[in-house]
N, C-alpha and C positions, 0 to 999 in steps of 0.2 A: 352859646355861645357857638359849641361844637357843633349840634344839629346844622345850626345856620350855616357852617362852613361845609358838614357835608352835604347838604344842600347845593349848597358853592356848587360844589365837585363834582356834584353828579348835574348838574344843569351844564355844566362847562362840560364834559363828557359827550353828554348827547349833543349837543352843539356841535363840537370838533365833532363829533361819529357824523350830524349827519350833516352837514359841511361836505366829507372825505366822503359820499355816498353819491350826494348830487355830485360833485367834479367826477367821480370815477362816470354814475351813470348818466353825463350827458355827452363824458369823451367816449365811451358806447355807442349810443345810441349817435354821435356825431360818424363815427367811421361805418354805422351800418351803414347809413343813407347814405357818405360818399360810398359808399363800395355797390350802394345800390342805384344814382346816380350813375358814376362808372358803366355800371351793366349797361345800364340803360341806353346808356349814351354811345360806348359800342355795337350795339345792337340797331339804334338808327344810323350809324357812319357803315355796316355792315348792309345794311337794306340801300345805301344810297349807291354804294358802291355792288352791288348784287347783279349779272350779267344779264336779269330777263328783266329788272328794273329800268338799267338802260337801251336793255331794245325796245322797252313801251315809250320812253322817254323819246331816242331818238325816230320811230315810227310815229310819235306826239309832233314831232317837228318837221317831218318832212311832209305828215299833212297838212301843216298850215299853211304852205309854200304855195303860190299861186299861180 
């Protein structure tokens, strides 16, 4: 009976440790992905407002005029 209690305790501790590790691993991965996505989005917006890009778009619009 004593061995069964120890085995159950070990299984419970392994389960708790695994769940805590998965939770913190998920949070770390989520935060990392969020940072990368924000950097990508900022780069996309900076390209949109870049002066050379605006000039290219402006020239392209004027070439479409008949």
